[in-house]
DRENSE-59114 format. One record per residue (C-alpha): residue in three letters; x, y, z. Coordinates in steps of 0.05 Angstrom, whole numbers, padded with zeros to 5 digits, always signed. Example, Ala and Ser with C-alpha at 12.3 -4.5 7.8 and 13.67 -1.06 7.14 Angstrom:
<sites>
ala+00246-00090+00156;ser+00273-00021+00143;
</sites>
This chain:
<sites>
met+04211+03477+01701;gly+04177+03411+01702;phe+04107+03384+01698;lys+04095+03385+01774;ser+04121+03456+01785;asn+04088+03488+01724;ser+04039+03542+01743;val+03980+03578+01710;phe+04022+03641+01720;asp+04072+03613+01669;cys+04016+03614+01617;lys+04004+03680+01584;ile+03976+03716+01524;tyr+04024+03740+01471;asn+04009+03795+01421;ile+04028+03772+01351;thr+04048+03824+01300;lys+03989+03846+01258;ile+04004+03875+01190;lys+03948+03919+01165;asn+03937+03951+01098;ile+03879+03972+01054;ser+03867+03900+01030;gly+03863+03870+01100;ser+03906+03844+01157;ile+03954+03786+01163;thr+03985+03754+01225;val+04043+03706+01217;leu+04063+03651+01265;gln+04132+03620+01256;asn+04166+03561+01290;asn+04216+03582+01343;lys+04207+03655+01326;asn+04142+03683+01354;ile+04122+03613+01377;pro+04172+03586+01428;phe+04168+03515+01401;glu+04165+03477+01335;ile+04094+03465+01311;lys+04081+03392+01296;arg+04005+03393+01295;ile+03951+03444+01279;tyr+03877+03434+01291;tyr+03817+03477+01300;leu+03750+03472+01337;tyr+03687+03501+01308;asp+03611+03491+01309;val+03615+03482+01384;pro+03541+03481+01407;ser+03518+03536+01455;gly+03532+03518+01527;glu+03583+03463+01511;ser+03655+03463+01534;arg+03718+03432+01506;gly+03784+03412+01536;gly+03776+03381+01604;his+03846+03350+01605;ala+03920+03365+01616;his+03984+03344+01581;tyr+04050+03317+01608;asn+04094+03347+01554;leu+04053+03385+01502;asn+04058+03460+01492;gln+04000+03494+01457;tyr+03984+03562+01427;leu+03910+03578+01425;val+03883+03632+01379;ala+03812+03657+01371;ala+03814+03656+01295;ser+03742+03680+01296;gly+03694+03697+01352;ser+03710+03689+01425;phe+03714+03640+01483;asp+03740+03633+01554;val+03799+03588+01573;asp+03802+03566+01646;leu+03870+03540+01670;asp+03885+03502+01734;asp+03953+03479+01760;gly+03926+03441+01820;asn+03937+03501+01867;ser+03917+03563+01828;lys+03867+03579+01774;lys+03867+03632+01720;ser+03819+03649+01664;phe+03833+03682+01597;phe+03784+03713+01548;leu+03806+03704+01476;asn+03774+03745+01421;lys+03830+03772+01377;pro+03864+03734+01320;asp+03929+03771+01333;gln+03936+03744+01404;ala+03956+03673+01426;leu+03951+03640+01494;his+04011+03596+01508;ile+03992+03536+01552;ile+04051+03498+01580;pro+04052+03425+01602;gly+04021+03406+01669;ile+03962+03453+01664;trp+03889+03430+01665;arg+03848+03468+01614;ser+03774+03477+01599;ile+03747+03521+01544;arg+03676+03549+01549;asn+03629+03605+01527;phe+03642+03596+01453;ser+03609+03652+01414;ser+03567+03635+01353;gly+03613+03621+01293;ser+03676+03619+01335;ile+03738+03582+01311;leu+03792+03561+01360;leu+03859+03549+01324;val+03909+03506+01363;met+03982+03498+01347;ala+04015+03440+01385;ser+04087+03422+01398;asp+04078+03348+01382;phe+04036+03299+01344;tyr+03975+03268+01377;leu+03998+03220+01431;glu+03943+03191+01475;glu+03995+03174+01529;asp+04009+03249+01537;tyr+03938+03264+01560;ile+03912+03264+01631;arg+03837+03254+01621;thr+03809+03259+01692;tyr+03818+03315+01742;ser+03830+03267+01799;asp+03888+03235+01761;phe+03915+03304+01745;ile+03915+03323+01819;glu+03951+03258+01836;glu+04004+03271+01782;lys+04016+03341+01808;lys+04033+03317+01879;
</sites>
């Protein structure tokens, strides 16, 4: 698959093994095991003001795993033809977003933390920042 043919239907939520015991739970993410790429960058979003959204861009090459480490939020995906929304609220689930998908993240609950694992370092040239440019690239 390539950037132009990638679809929102190729993005999905994965359940990650949750190990529970009396002292709490742990969920482990490992490169090329339960994450289908090597993690080169990790970042997290927090203290997002009520009513604000994040994202609003696409990537040419980057794969990402999004996890609601705390709280909840909605992730809206768009491939230029179809749209799909996901509600994330469990720290043992990850949404895999593939390249060529426009994303917007909204409805952050109070105290929410969005953990993002990315397949590459920050590269500005990998970003498509306007929706009109995204639609042109998908043609």
